[in-house]
Backbone of each chain as nested JSON, in Angstrom:
{
  "chains": [
    {"id": "A", "residues": [
      {"number": 1, "name": "MET", "atoms": {"N": [58.8, 85.483, 44.156], "CA": [57.866, 86.39, 44.846], "C": [56.807, 86.906, 43.88]}},
      {"number": 2, "name": "SER", "atoms": {"N": [55.583, 86.628, 44.188], "CA": [54.528, 87.129, 43.314], "C": [53.848, 88.345, 43.944]}},
      {"number": 3, "name": "GLY", "atoms": {"N": [54.565, 89.081, 44.764], "CA": [53.995, 90.312, 45.317], "C": [53.918, 90.281, 46.829]}},
      {"number": 4, "name": "ASP", "atoms": {"N": [53.939, 91.472, 47.39], "CA": [53.95, 91.58, 48.838], "C": [52.549, 91.523, 49.424]}},
      {"number": 5, "name": "ILE", "atoms": {"N": [52.481, 91.225, 50.69], "CA": [51.223, 91.262, 51.437], "C": [51.439, 92.233, 52.582]}},
      {"number": 6, "name": "THR", "atoms": {"N": [50.541, 93.178, 52.752], "CA": [50.684, 94.066, 53.899], "C": [50.106, 93.374, 55.146]}},
      {"number": 7, "name": "ILE", "atoms": {"N": [50.623, 93.809, 56.288], "CA": [50.092, 93.302, 57.559], "C": [48.598, 93.607, 57.629]}},
      {"number": 8, "name": "LYS", "atoms": {"N": [48.239, 94.79, 57.153], "CA": [46.835, 95.186, 57.185], "C": [45.96, 94.259, 56.322]}},
      {"number": 9, "name": "TYR", "atoms": {"N": [46.461, 93.915, 55.146], "CA": [45.692, 93.018, 54.281], "C": [45.48, 91.677, 54.983]}},
      {"number": 10, "name": "ALA", "atoms": {"N": [46.557, 91.158, 55.579], "CA": [46.458, 89.86, 56.251], "C": [45.485, 89.94, 57.433]}},
      {"number": 11, "name": "GLN", "atoms": {"N": [45.571, 91.028, 58.204], "CA": [44.66, 91.174, 59.346], "C": [43.211, 91.296, 58.875]}},
      {"number": 12, "name": "ASP", "atoms": {"N": [43.0, 92.049, 57.802], "CA": [41.64, 92.197, 57.258], "C": [41.102, 90.865, 56.726]}},
      {"number": 13, "name": "LEU", "atoms": {"N": [41.992, 90.099, 56.099], "CA": [41.577, 88.788, 55.575], "C": [41.107, 87.891, 56.718]}},
      {"number": 14, "name": "MET", "atoms": {"N": [41.874, 87.879, 57.807], "CA": [41.487, 87.068, 58.966], "C": [40.155, 87.553, 59.538]}},
      {"number": 15, "name": "ARG", "atoms": {"N": [39.977, 88.867, 59.549], "CA": [38.727, 89.418, 60.066], "C": [37.547, 88.949, 59.211]}},
      {"number": 16, "name": "ARG", "atoms": {"N": [37.741, 89.049, 57.9], "CA": [36.669, 88.701, 56.963], "C": [36.262, 87.233, 57.112]}},
      {"number": 17, "name": "TYR", "atoms": {"N": [37.235, 86.361, 57.278], "CA": [36.918, 84.933, 57.296], "C": [36.611, 84.39, 58.687]}},
      {"number": 18, "name": "TYR", "atoms": {"N": [37.247, 84.963, 59.716], "CA": [37.206, 84.304, 61.023], "C": [36.628, 85.136, 62.149]}},
      {"number": 19, "name": "TYR", "atoms": {"N": [36.403, 86.448, 61.924], "CA": [36.047, 87.29, 63.061], "C": [34.779, 86.824, 63.769]}},
      {"number": 20, "name": "GLU", "atoms": {"N": [33.772, 86.483, 62.984], "CA": [32.502, 86.104, 63.609], "C": [32.682, 84.876, 64.506]}},
      {"number": 21, "name": "ARG", "atoms": {"N": [33.35, 83.875, 63.953], "CA": [33.569, 82.661, 64.737], "C": [34.482, 82.923, 65.939]}},
      {"number": 22, "name": "ASP", "atoms": {"N": [35.551, 83.699, 65.695], "CA": [36.511, 83.975, 66.777], "C": [35.863, 84.76, 67.908]}},
      {"number": 23, "name": "SER", "atoms": {"N": [35.059, 85.768, 67.555], "CA": [34.49, 86.597, 68.622], "C": [33.396, 85.837, 69.365]}},
      {"number": 24, "name": "LYS", "atoms": {"N": [32.712, 84.949, 68.658], "CA": [31.727, 84.1, 69.336], "C": [32.415, 83.139, 70.315]}},
      {"number": 25, "name": "ARG", "atoms": {"N": [33.558, 82.637, 69.88], "CA": [34.318, 81.721, 70.738], "C": [34.835, 82.446, 71.97]}},
      {"number": 26, "name": "GLY", "atoms": {"N": [35.202, 83.719, 71.782], "CA": [35.685, 84.506, 72.917], "C": [37.193, 84.645, 72.932]}},
      {"number": 27, "name": "LEU", "atoms": {"N": [37.634, 85.669, 73.668], "CA": [39.052, 86.013, 73.677], "C": [39.924, 84.905, 74.259]}},
      {"number": 28, "name": "HIS", "atoms": {"N": [39.551, 84.392, 75.427], "CA": [40.435, 83.42, 76.076], "C": [40.476, 82.104, 75.316]}},
      {"number": 29, "name": "ALA", "atoms": {"N": [39.347, 81.699, 74.753], "CA": [39.346, 80.466, 73.952], "C": [40.173, 80.663, 72.682]}},
      {"number": 30, "name": "THR", "atoms": {"N": [40.095, 81.852, 72.097], "CA": [40.888, 82.122, 70.894], "C": [42.376, 82.161, 71.234]}},
      {"number": 31, "name": "PHE", "atoms": {"N": [42.695, 82.747, 72.406], "CA": [44.097, 82.734, 72.841], "C": [44.579, 81.305, 73.04]}},
      {"number": 32, "name": "THR", "atoms": {"N": [43.719, 80.453, 73.553], "CA": [44.082, 79.049, 73.761], "C": [44.387, 78.367, 72.42]}},
      {"number": 33, "name": "TRP", "atoms": {"N": [43.579, 78.654, 71.408], "CA": [43.859, 78.133, 70.066], "C": [45.19, 78.662, 69.542]}},
      {"number": 34, "name": "PHE", "atoms": {"N": [45.438, 79.937, 69.781], "CA": [46.707, 80.536, 69.363], "C": [47.884, 79.775, 69.991]}},
      {"number": 35, "name": "VAL", "atoms": {"N": [47.768, 79.519, 71.293], "CA": [48.855, 78.818, 71.985], "C": [48.982, 77.379, 71.468]}},
      {"number": 36, "name": "GLU", "atoms": {"N": [47.862, 76.781, 71.102], "CA": [47.927, 75.438, 70.498], "C": [48.768, 75.478, 69.228]}},
      {"number": 37, "name": "GLU", "atoms": {"N": [48.619, 76.538, 68.44], "CA": [49.418, 76.678, 67.212], "C": [50.897, 76.919, 67.543]}},
      {"number": 38, "name": "VAL", "atoms": {"N": [51.15, 77.655, 68.627], "CA": [52.536, 77.835, 69.071], "C": [53.148, 76.473, 69.41]}},
      {"number": 39, "name": "GLY", "atoms": {"N": [52.333, 75.608, 70.027], "CA": [52.793, 74.25, 70.332], "C": [53.101, 73.467, 69.06]}},
      {"number": 40, "name": "GLU", "atoms": {"N": [52.249, 73.608, 68.054], "CA": [52.508, 72.925, 66.78], "C": [53.78, 73.462, 66.123]}},
      {"number": 41, "name": "LEU", "atoms": {"N": [54.019, 74.763, 66.284], "CA": [55.265, 75.337, 65.755], "C": [56.467, 74.721, 66.477]}},
      {"number": 42, "name": "ALA", "atoms": {"N": [56.365, 74.591, 67.797], "CA": [57.446, 73.962, 68.574], "C": [57.72, 72.554, 68.05]}},
      {"number": 43, "name": "GLU", "atoms": {"N": [56.651, 71.818, 67.823], "CA": [56.79, 70.43, 67.354], "C": [57.499, 70.395, 65.991]}},
      {"number": 44, "name": "SER", "atoms": {"N": [57.103, 71.287, 65.096], "CA": [57.712, 71.291, 63.759], "C": [59.185, 71.698, 63.827]}},
      {"number": 45, "name": "LEU", "atoms": {"N": [59.514, 72.603, 64.771], "CA": [60.92, 73.0, 64.934], "C": [61.746, 71.828, 65.447]}},
      {"number": 46, "name": "LEU", "atoms": {"N": [61.182, 71.078, 66.402], "CA": [61.908, 69.923, 66.949], "C": [62.117, 68.854, 65.889]}},
      {"number": 47, "name": "LYS", "atoms": {"N": [61.141, 68.737, 64.975], "CA": [61.257, 67.743, 63.891], "C": [62.118, 68.259, 62.749]}},
      {"number": 48, "name": "ASP", "atoms": {"N": [62.405, 69.584, 62.788], "CA": [63.226, 70.202, 61.746], "C": [62.637, 69.945, 60.348]}},
      {"number": 49, "name": "ASP", "atoms": {"N": [61.316, 70.094, 60.263], "CA": [60.607, 69.853, 59.0], "C": [60.216, 71.221, 58.42]}},
      {"number": 50, "name": "LYS", "atoms": {"N": [60.988, 71.667, 57.435], "CA": [60.868, 73.053, 56.97], "C": [59.488, 73.389, 56.407]}},
      {"number": 51, "name": "GLU", "atoms": {"N": [58.894, 72.455, 55.683], "CA": [57.576, 72.727, 55.116], "C": [56.547, 72.917, 56.233]}},
      {"number": 52, "name": "SER", "atoms": {"N": [56.646, 72.059, 57.225], "CA": [55.704, 72.163, 58.336], "C": [55.999, 73.391, 59.207]}},
      {"number": 53, "name": "ILE", "atoms": {"N": [57.274, 73.754, 59.353], "CA": [57.613, 74.984, 60.089], "C": [56.969, 76.194, 59.396]}},
      {"number": 54, "name": "ALA", "atoms": {"N": [57.071, 76.24, 58.074], "CA": [56.483, 77.357, 57.319], "C": [54.977, 77.422, 57.555]}},
      {"number": 55, "name": "GLU", "atoms": {"N": [54.32, 76.272, 57.501], "CA": [52.861, 76.25, 57.703], "C": [52.499, 76.698, 59.121]}},
      {"number": 56, "name": "GLU", "atoms": {"N": [53.266, 76.247, 60.095], "CA": [52.941, 76.602, 61.483], "C": [53.22, 78.069, 61.766]}},
      {"number": 57, "name": "ILE", "atoms": {"N": [54.264, 78.626, 61.147], "CA": [54.511, 80.064, 61.304], "C": [53.333, 80.852, 60.723]}},
      {"number": 58, "name": "ALA", "atoms": {"N": [52.831, 80.408, 59.578], "CA": [51.658, 81.068, 58.986], "C": [50.46, 80.969, 59.924]}},
      {"number": 59, "name": "ASP", "atoms": {"N": [50.285, 79.801, 60.541], "CA": [49.154, 79.616, 61.451], "C": [49.279, 80.492, 62.695]}},
      {"number": 60, "name": "VAL", "atoms": {"N": [50.482, 80.557, 63.252], "CA": [50.678, 81.4, 64.444], "C": [50.388, 82.858, 64.093]}},
      {"number": 61, "name": "LEU", "atoms": {"N": [50.887, 83.293, 62.937], "CA": [50.603, 84.662, 62.499], "C": [49.097, 84.871, 62.337]}},
      {"number": 62, "name": "ALA", "atoms": {"N": [48.428, 83.911, 61.708], "CA": [46.983, 84.033, 61.468], "C": [46.213, 84.164, 62.784]}},
      {"number": 63, "name": "TRP", "atoms": {"N": [46.559, 83.325, 63.76], "CA": [45.848, 83.376, 65.042], "C": [46.195, 84.635, 65.824]}},
      {"number": 64, "name": "LEU", "atoms": {"N": [47.429, 85.121, 65.681], "CA": [47.806, 86.38, 66.328], "C": [46.973, 87.529, 65.758]}},
      {"number": 65, "name": "LEU", "atoms": {"N": [46.787, 87.527, 64.439], "CA": [45.982, 88.572, 63.802], "C": [44.517, 88.457, 64.215]}},
      {"number": 66, "name": "SER", "atoms": {"N": [44.033, 87.223, 64.349], "CA": [42.655, 87.006, 64.812], "C": [42.456, 87.553, 66.222]}},
      {"number": 67, "name": "LEU", "atoms": {"N": [43.414, 87.247, 67.085], "CA": [43.377, 87.775, 68.458], "C": [43.329, 89.299, 68.436]}},
      {"number": 68, "name": "ALA", "atoms": {"N": [44.189, 89.881, 67.602], "CA": [44.241, 91.343, 67.5], "C": [42.889, 91.885, 67.044]}},
      {"number": 69, "name": "ASN", "atoms": {"N": [42.241, 91.18, 66.127], "CA": [40.913, 91.611, 65.685], "C": [39.918, 91.608, 66.834]}},
      {"number": 70, "name": "ILE", "atoms": {"N": [39.959, 90.566, 67.651], "CA": [39.019, 90.484, 68.773], "C": [39.208, 91.634, 69.753]}},
      {"number": 71, "name": "VAL", "atoms": {"N": [40.478, 91.993, 70.023], "CA": [40.718, 93.065, 70.993], "C": [40.782, 94.442, 70.336]}},
      {"number": 72, "name": "GLY", "atoms": {"N": [40.586, 94.485, 69.012], "CA": [40.528, 95.78, 68.332], "C": [41.862, 96.482, 68.207]}},
      {"number": 73, "name": "ILE", "atoms": {"N": [42.933, 95.698, 68.02], "CA": [44.273, 96.271, 67.848], "C": [44.646, 96.266, 66.362]}},
      {"number": 74, "name": "ASP", "atoms": {"N": [45.114, 97.398, 65.869], "CA": [45.658, 97.49, 64.519], "C": [47.13, 97.067, 64.598]}},
      {"number": 75, "name": "VAL", "atoms": {"N": [47.428, 95.889, 64.062], "CA": [48.771, 95.312, 64.236], "C": [49.826, 96.145, 63.509]}},
      {"number": 76, "name": "THR", "atoms": {"N": [49.445, 96.72, 62.379], "CA": [50.371, 97.607, 61.656], "C": [50.813, 98.761, 62.555]}},
      {"number": 77, "name": "GLU", "atoms": {"N": [49.843, 99.391, 63.188], "CA": [50.163, 100.534, 64.053], "C": [50.953, 100.096, 65.274]}},
      {"number": 78, "name": "ALA", "atoms": {"N": [50.585, 98.946, 65.849], "CA": [51.29, 98.445, 67.033], "C": [52.751, 98.146, 66.695]}},
      {"number": 79, "name": "PHE", "atoms": {"N": [52.96, 97.531, 65.523], "CA": [54.328, 97.192, 65.103], "C": [55.122, 98.459, 64.81]}},
      {"number": 80, "name": "ARG", "atoms": {"N": [54.46, 99.405, 64.129], "CA": [55.148, 100.651, 63.811], "C": [55.573, 101.38, 65.087]}},
      {"number": 81, "name": "LYS", "atoms": {"N": [54.646, 101.438, 66.041], "CA": [54.923, 102.172, 67.274], "C": [56.107, 101.559, 68.041]}},
      {"number": 82, "name": "LYS", "atoms": {"N": [56.144, 100.215, 68.067], "CA": [57.196, 99.562, 68.857], "C": [58.521, 99.456, 68.116]}},
      {"number": 83, "name": "TYR", "atoms": {"N": [58.468, 99.226, 66.816], "CA": [59.701, 98.868, 66.086], "C": [60.137, 99.863, 65.014]}},
      {"number": 84, "name": "MET", "atoms": {"N": [59.338, 100.898, 64.757], "CA": [59.737, 101.818, 63.704], "C": [59.598, 103.261, 64.186]}},
      {"number": 85, "name": "ASN", "atoms": {"N": [59.877, 103.468, 65.454], "CA": [59.593, 104.775, 66.025], "C": [60.705, 105.228, 66.953]}},
      {"number": 86, "name": "PRO", "atoms": {"N": [61.861, 105.596, 66.463], "CA": [62.227, 105.633, 65.049], "C": [62.814, 104.332, 64.548]}},
      {"number": 87, "name": "GLU", "atoms": {"N": [63.263, 103.471, 65.454], "CA": [63.9, 102.238, 65.006], "C": [63.726, 101.194, 66.114]}},
      {"number": 88, "name": "PRO", "atoms": {"N": [64.02, 99.931, 65.798], "CA": [63.777, 98.902, 66.81], "C": [64.579, 99.135, 68.085]}},
      {"number": 89, "name": "PRO", "atoms": {"N": [63.986, 98.778, 69.224], "CA": [64.735, 98.798, 70.483], "C": [65.78, 97.684, 70.46]}},
      {"number": 90, "name": "LEU", "atoms": {"N": [66.966, 97.973, 70.946], "CA": [68.014, 96.932, 70.932], "C": [68.198, 96.31, 72.324]}}
    ]},
    {"id": "B", "residues": [
      {"number": 1, "name": "MET", "atoms": {"N": [46.189, 106.419, 60.021], "CA": [47.104, 105.504, 59.306], "C": [48.089, 106.292, 58.461]}},
      {"number": 2, "name": "SER", "atoms": {"N": [49.35, 106.123, 58.748], "CA": [50.338, 106.823, 57.931], "C": [50.978, 105.872, 56.928]}},
      {"number": 3, "name": "GLY", "atoms": {"N": [50.267, 104.841, 56.515], "CA": [50.804, 103.96, 55.484], "C": [50.935, 102.535, 55.952]}},
      {"number": 4, "name": "ASP", "atoms": {"N": [50.899, 101.64, 54.992], "CA": [50.946, 100.223, 55.304], "C": [52.377, 99.718, 55.463]}},
      {"number": 5, "name": "ILE", "atoms": {"N": [52.49, 98.609, 56.132], "CA": [53.776, 97.918, 56.261], "C": [53.577, 96.528, 55.677]}},
      {"number": 6, "name": "THR", "atoms": {"N": [54.451, 96.12, 54.804], "CA": [54.332, 94.751, 54.303], "C": [54.974, 93.786, 55.3]}},
      {"number": 7, "name": "ILE", "atoms": {"N": [54.484, 92.541, 55.244], "CA": [55.086, 91.493, 56.081], "C": [56.581, 91.38, 55.754]}},
      {"number": 8, "name": "LYS", "atoms": {"N": [56.882, 91.499, 54.47], "CA": [58.283, 91.384, 54.038], "C": [59.14, 92.507, 54.638]}},
      {"number": 9, "name": "TYR", "atoms": {"N": [58.598, 93.723, 54.648], "CA": [59.361, 94.838, 55.221], "C": [59.64, 94.578, 56.698]}},
      {"number": 10, "name": "ALA", "atoms": {"N": [58.608, 94.127, 57.399], "CA": [58.772, 93.866, 58.837], "C": [59.79, 92.751, 59.072]}},
      {"number": 11, "name": "GLN", "atoms": {"N": [59.697, 91.686, 58.259], "CA": [60.648, 90.578, 58.429], "C": [62.074, 91.03, 58.117]}},
      {"number": 12, "name": "ASP", "atoms": {"N": [62.227, 91.834, 57.067], "CA": [63.561, 92.35, 56.719], "C": [64.107, 93.268, 57.81]}},
      {"number": 13, "name": "LEU", "atoms": {"N": [63.214, 94.071, 58.395], "CA": [63.641, 94.965, 59.476], "C": [64.181, 94.155, 60.653]}},
      {"number": 14, "name": "MET", "atoms": {"N": [63.462, 93.094, 61.012], "CA": [63.914, 92.243, 62.116], "C": [65.251, 91.588, 61.765]}},
      {"number": 15, "name": "ARG", "atoms": {"N": [65.39, 91.183, 60.507], "CA": [66.653, 90.572, 60.087], "C": [67.802, 91.565, 60.24]}},
      {"number": 16, "name": "ARG", "atoms": {"N": [67.551, 92.784, 59.76], "CA": [68.592, 93.811, 59.779], "C": [69.057, 94.13, 61.203]}},
      {"number": 17, "name": "TYR", "atoms": {"N": [68.111, 94.191, 62.128], "CA": [68.469, 94.603, 63.484], "C": [68.851, 93.439, 64.4]}},
      {"number": 18, "name": "TYR", "atoms": {"N": [68.237, 92.274, 64.17], "CA": [68.359, 91.23, 65.191], "C": [68.949, 89.914, 64.708]}},
      {"number": 19, "name": "TYR", "atoms": {"N": [69.126, 89.762, 63.365], "CA": [69.51, 88.431, 62.886], "C": [70.808, 87.931, 63.508]}},
      {"number": 20, "name": "GLU", "atoms": {"N": [71.799, 88.813, 63.552], "CA": [73.101, 88.361, 64.044], "C": [72.997, 87.867, 65.489]}},
      {"number": 21, "name": "ARG", "atoms": {"N": [72.326, 88.663, 66.303], "CA": [72.18, 88.271, 67.71], "C": [71.311, 87.025, 67.848]}},
      {"number": 22, "name": "ASP", "atoms": {"N": [70.201, 86.99, 67.074], "CA": [69.283, 85.843, 67.162], "C": [69.959, 84.555, 66.719]}},
      {"number": 23, "name": "SER", "atoms": {"N": [70.706, 84.61, 65.637], "CA": [71.296, 83.368, 65.125], "C": [72.434, 82.907, 66.033]}},
      {"number": 24, "name": "LYS", "atoms": {"N": [73.125, 83.874, 66.642], "CA": [74.162, 83.499, 67.606], "C": [73.531, 82.827, 68.835]}},
      {"number": 25, "name": "ARG", "atoms": {"N": [72.386, 83.361, 69.246], "CA": [71.676, 82.804, 70.394], "C": [71.186, 81.389, 70.089]}},
      {"number": 26, "name": "GLY", "atoms": {"N": [70.774, 81.186, 68.847], "CA": [70.324, 79.853, 68.439], "C": [68.817, 79.747, 68.37]}},
      {"number": 27, "name": "LEU", "atoms": {"N": [68.36, 78.732, 67.63], "CA": [66.936, 78.572, 67.353], "C": [66.112, 78.327, 68.62]}},
      {"number": 28, "name": "HIS", "atoms": {"N": [66.568, 77.374, 69.439], "CA": [65.742, 77.012, 70.586], "C": [65.712, 78.136, 71.627]}},
      {"number": 29, "name": "ALA", "atoms": {"N": [66.828, 78.816, 71.803], "CA": [66.834, 79.941, 72.737], "C": [65.952, 81.072, 72.207]}},
      {"number": 30, "name": "THR", "atoms": {"N": [65.967, 81.285, 70.892], "CA": [65.115, 82.335, 70.314], "C": [63.648, 81.948, 70.436]}},
      {"number": 31, "name": "PHE", "atoms": {"N": [63.356, 80.656, 70.232], "CA": [61.971, 80.197, 70.423], "C": [61.536, 80.423, 71.878]}},
      {"number": 32, "name": "THR", "atoms": {"N": [62.448, 80.205, 72.796], "CA": [62.134, 80.412, 74.21], "C": [61.798, 81.879, 74.478]}},
      {"number": 33, "name": "TRP", "atoms": {"N": [62.557, 82.782, 73.873], "CA": [62.238, 84.209, 74.001], "C": [60.874, 84.523, 73.388]}},
      {"number": 34, "name": "PHE", "atoms": {"N": [60.601, 83.916, 72.247], "CA": [59.302, 84.103, 71.607], "C": [58.172, 83.692, 72.565]}},
      {"number": 35, "name": "VAL", "atoms": {"N": [58.338, 82.532, 73.189], "CA": [57.306, 82.039, 74.112], "C": [57.19, 82.958, 75.329]}},
      {"number": 36, "name": "GLU", "atoms": {"N": [58.322, 83.526, 75.753], "CA": [58.276, 84.486, 76.859], "C": [57.378, 85.668, 76.476]}},
      {"number": 37, "name": "GLU", "atoms": {"N": [57.472, 86.109, 75.24], "CA": [56.62, 87.211, 74.773], "C": [55.153, 86.78, 74.699]}},
      {"number": 38, "name": "VAL", "atoms": {"N": [54.911, 85.527, 74.322], "CA": [53.538, 84.998, 74.33], "C": [52.98, 85.066, 75.753]}},
      {"number": 39, "name": "GLY", "atoms": {"N": [53.84, 84.756, 76.727], "CA": [53.431, 84.854, 78.128], "C": [53.1, 86.289, 78.527]}},
      {"number": 40, "name": "GLU", "atoms": {"N": [53.9, 87.225, 78.053], "CA": [53.616, 88.641, 78.346], "C": [52.306, 89.074, 77.689]}},
      {"number": 41, "name": "LEU", "atoms": {"N": [52.033, 88.54, 76.497], "CA": [50.758, 88.834, 75.843], "C": [49.602, 88.287, 76.689]}},
      {"number": 42, "name": "ALA", "atoms": {"N": [49.756, 87.07, 77.191], "CA": [48.723, 86.485, 78.063], "C": [48.467, 87.396, 79.262]}},
      {"number": 43, "name": "GLU", "atoms": {"N": [49.548, 87.861, 79.865], "CA": [49.437, 88.714, 81.046], "C": [48.677, 90.009, 80.719]}},
      {"number": 44, "name": "SER", "atoms": {"N": [49.013, 90.604, 79.588], "CA": [48.348, 91.865, 79.211], "C": [46.868, 91.624, 78.903]}},
      {"number": 45, "name": "LEU", "atoms": {"N": [46.553, 90.461, 78.325], "CA": [45.14, 90.14, 78.056], "C": [44.373, 89.975, 79.359]}},
      {"number": 46, "name": "LEU", "atoms": {"N": [44.997, 89.313, 80.325], "CA": [44.324, 89.109, 81.615], "C": [44.108, 90.432, 82.338]}},
      {"number": 47, "name": "LYS", "atoms": {"N": [45.047, 91.351, 82.139], "CA": [44.922, 92.674, 82.767], "C": [43.998, 93.589, 81.984]}},
      {"number": 48, "name": "ASP", "atoms": {"N": [43.687, 93.17, 80.74], "CA": [42.808, 93.967, 79.874], "C": [43.343, 95.384, 79.679]}},
      {"number": 49, "name": "ASP", "atoms": {"N": [44.653, 95.464, 79.468], "CA": [45.316, 96.752, 79.298], "C": [45.643, 96.914, 77.817]}},
      {"number": 50, "name": "LYS", "atoms": {"N": [44.813, 97.71, 77.124], "CA": [44.877, 97.737, 75.661], "C": [46.233, 98.209, 75.121]}},
      {"number": 51, "name": "GLU", "atoms": {"N": [46.82, 99.21, 75.764], "CA": [48.117, 99.697, 75.281], "C": [49.184, 98.615, 75.393]}},
      {"number": 52, "name": "SER", "atoms": {"N": [49.139, 97.911, 76.512], "CA": [50.119, 96.849, 76.711], "C": [49.815, 95.639, 75.8]}},
      {"number": 53, "name": "ILE", "atoms": {"N": [48.541, 95.358, 75.54], "CA": [48.201, 94.281, 74.595], "C": [48.781, 94.603, 73.215]}},
      {"number": 54, "name": "ALA", "atoms": {"N": [48.632, 95.86, 72.79], "CA": [49.157, 96.26, 71.478], "C": [50.668, 96.06, 71.419]}},
      {"number": 55, "name": "GLU", "atoms": {"N": [51.35, 96.464, 72.486], "CA": [52.814, 96.324, 72.509], "C": [53.223, 94.848, 72.489]}},
      {"number": 56, "name": "GLU", "atoms": {"N": [52.501, 94.024, 73.231], "CA": [52.879, 92.599, 73.289], "C": [52.568, 91.886, 71.976]}},
      {"number": 57, "name": "ILE", "atoms": {"N": [51.48, 92.283, 71.307], "CA": [51.197, 91.704, 69.987], "C": [52.334, 92.06, 69.018]}},
      {"number": 58, "name": "ALA", "atoms": {"N": [52.803, 93.314, 69.086], "CA": [53.936, 93.714, 68.239], "C": [55.173, 92.88, 68.564]}},
      {"number": 59, "name": "ASP", "atoms": {"N": [55.404, 92.636, 69.849], "CA": [56.577, 91.858, 70.256], "C": [56.469, 90.406, 69.792]}},
      {"number": 60, "name": "VAL", "atoms": {"N": [55.282, 89.813, 69.935], "CA": [55.112, 88.425, 69.495], "C": [55.35, 88.337, 67.983]}},
      {"number": 61, "name": "LEU", "atoms": {"N": [54.801, 89.291, 67.248], "CA": [55.026, 89.318, 65.796], "C": [56.519, 89.45, 65.495]}},
      {"number": 62, "name": "ALA", "atoms": {"N": [57.183, 90.357, 66.202], "CA": [58.612, 90.587, 65.95], "C": [59.431, 89.318, 66.185]}},
      {"number": 63, "name": "TRP", "atoms": {"N": [59.141, 88.622, 67.297], "CA": [59.903, 87.404, 67.59], "C": [59.545, 86.273, 66.627]}},
      {"number": 64, "name": "LEU", "atoms": {"N": [58.31, 86.235, 66.169], "CA": [57.917, 85.233, 65.174], "C": [58.697, 85.46, 63.878]}},
      {"number": 65, "name": "LEU", "atoms": {"N": [58.825, 86.722, 63.478], "CA": [59.58, 87.048, 62.266], "C": [61.068, 86.735, 62.446]}},
      {"number": 66, "name": "SER", "atoms": {"N": [61.592, 86.981, 63.635], "CA": [62.984, 86.649, 63.929], "C": [63.223, 85.142, 63.823]}},
      {"number": 67, "name": "LEU", "atoms": {"N": [62.309, 84.385, 64.404], "CA": [62.38, 82.915, 64.302], "C": [62.382, 82.495, 62.841]}},
      {"number": 68, "name": "ALA", "atoms": {"N": [61.47, 83.085, 62.069], "CA": [61.372, 82.752, 60.647], "C": [62.691, 83.071, 59.941]}},
      {"number": 69, "name": "ASN", "atoms": {"N": [63.328, 84.17, 60.317], "CA": [64.624, 84.505, 59.725], "C": [65.663, 83.43, 60.022]}},
      {"number": 70, "name": "ILE", "atoms": {"N": [65.671, 82.96, 61.268], "CA": [66.662, 81.946, 61.64], "C": [66.476, 80.657, 60.842]}},
      {"number": 71, "name": "VAL", "atoms": {"N": [65.218, 80.257, 60.625], "CA": [64.988, 79.003, 59.896], "C": [64.852, 79.234, 58.386]}},
      {"number": 72, "name": "GLY", "atoms": {"N": [64.996, 80.49, 57.945], "CA": [64.984, 80.758, 56.507], "C": [63.615, 80.623, 55.853]}},
      {"number": 73, "name": "ILE", "atoms": {"N": [62.575, 81.014, 56.601], "CA": [61.216, 80.967, 56.056], "C": [60.784, 82.373, 55.636]}},
      {"number": 74, "name": "ASP", "atoms": {"N": [60.269, 82.498, 54.419], "CA": [59.667, 83.75, 53.95], "C": [58.211, 83.76, 54.437]}},
      {"number": 75, "name": "VAL", "atoms": {"N": [57.925, 84.611, 55.425], "CA": [56.608, 84.571, 56.083], "C": [55.497, 84.984, 55.103]}},
      {"number": 76, "name": "THR", "atoms": {"N": [55.826, 85.916, 54.22], "CA": [54.842, 86.31, 53.197], "C": [54.406, 85.095, 52.376]}},
      {"number": 77, "name": "GLU", "atoms": {"N": [55.388, 84.335, 51.913], "CA": [55.065, 83.164, 51.085], "C": [54.33, 82.097, 51.889]}},
      {"number": 78, "name": "ALA", "atoms": {"N": [54.758, 81.894, 53.138], "CA": [54.112, 80.892, 53.996], "C": [52.65, 81.267, 54.236]}},
      {"number": 79, "name": "PHE", "atoms": {"N": [52.416, 82.556, 54.495], "CA": [51.042, 83.016, 54.752], "C": [50.201, 82.903, 53.478]}},
      {"number": 80, "name": "ARG", "atoms": {"N": [50.807, 83.287, 52.366], "CA": [50.075, 83.219, 51.108], "C": [49.671, 81.763, 50.804]}},
      {"number": 81, "name": "LYS", "atoms": {"N": [50.623, 80.87, 50.991], "CA": [50.378, 79.462, 50.66], "C": [49.25, 78.881, 51.518]}},
      {"number": 82, "name": "LYS", "atoms": {"N": [49.251, 79.253, 52.806], "CA": [48.267, 78.653, 53.702], "C": [46.912, 79.361, 53.645]}},
      {"number": 83, "name": "TYR", "atoms": {"N": [46.921, 80.674, 53.475], "CA": [45.672, 81.433, 53.649], "C": [45.157, 82.155, 52.408]}},
      {"number": 84, "name": "MET", "atoms": {"N": [45.912, 82.098, 51.316], "CA": [45.449, 82.827, 50.126], "C": [45.564, 81.939, 48.894]}},
      {"number": 85, "name": "ASN", "atoms": {"N": [45.321, 80.669, 49.073], "CA": [45.599, 79.737, 47.987], "C": [44.512, 78.679, 47.886]}},
      {"number": 86, "name": "PRO", "atoms": {"N": [43.327, 79.007, 47.43], "CA": [42.927, 80.335, 46.986], "C": [42.35, 81.189, 48.11]}},
      {"number": 87, "name": "GLU", "atoms": {"N": [41.953, 80.578, 49.205], "CA": [41.343, 81.357, 50.272], "C": [41.581, 80.608, 51.586]}},
      {"number": 88, "name": "PRO", "atoms": {"N": [41.328, 81.269, 52.71], "CA": [41.634, 80.626, 53.987], "C": [40.873, 79.315, 54.176]}},
      {"number": 89, "name": "PRO", "atoms": {"N": [41.512, 78.345, 54.821], "CA": [40.813, 77.12, 55.209], "C": [39.796, 77.446, 56.299]}},
      {"number": 90, "name": "LEU", "atoms": {"N": [38.624, 76.874, 56.215], "CA": [37.605, 77.165, 57.24], "C": [37.465, 76.004, 58.229]}}
    ]}
  ]
}
């Protein structure tokens, strides 16, 4: 481990690199890309290819953060509210 | 903002609360639950209900981290490798 990454840092990184393109593309088209990545994750799970599973999980996370940027959601706050307030729902 | 959450903290939290149940349920069943949450996110986007979008984004993230726990993927490392090495692919 060479150090942690905060959810906020990752969301900001996606905003910096992709927000302009994502918002131009639009919410529903960006959601469609997100779902395409979910499909790639499914494929990698079926193939049981760990390296590719790791890459697809990163991609799904990246597109989820991009979506959140388009709709103006702070993912850190959303996660905290649902899962750390005071603890995860069981 | 009352402080940042690292991806690692969130993944560990999901492991602590849900790993036993998730791993007993199995990978494909957990993936199915994850996709169910993606569907709920779609529904909230179509309804344009910001509070519900925030909650569903948190849920999709939570299930993605749970999936990663089952397959033994460190999401921080996966994200770093794909998007911070040295910078996001365009």
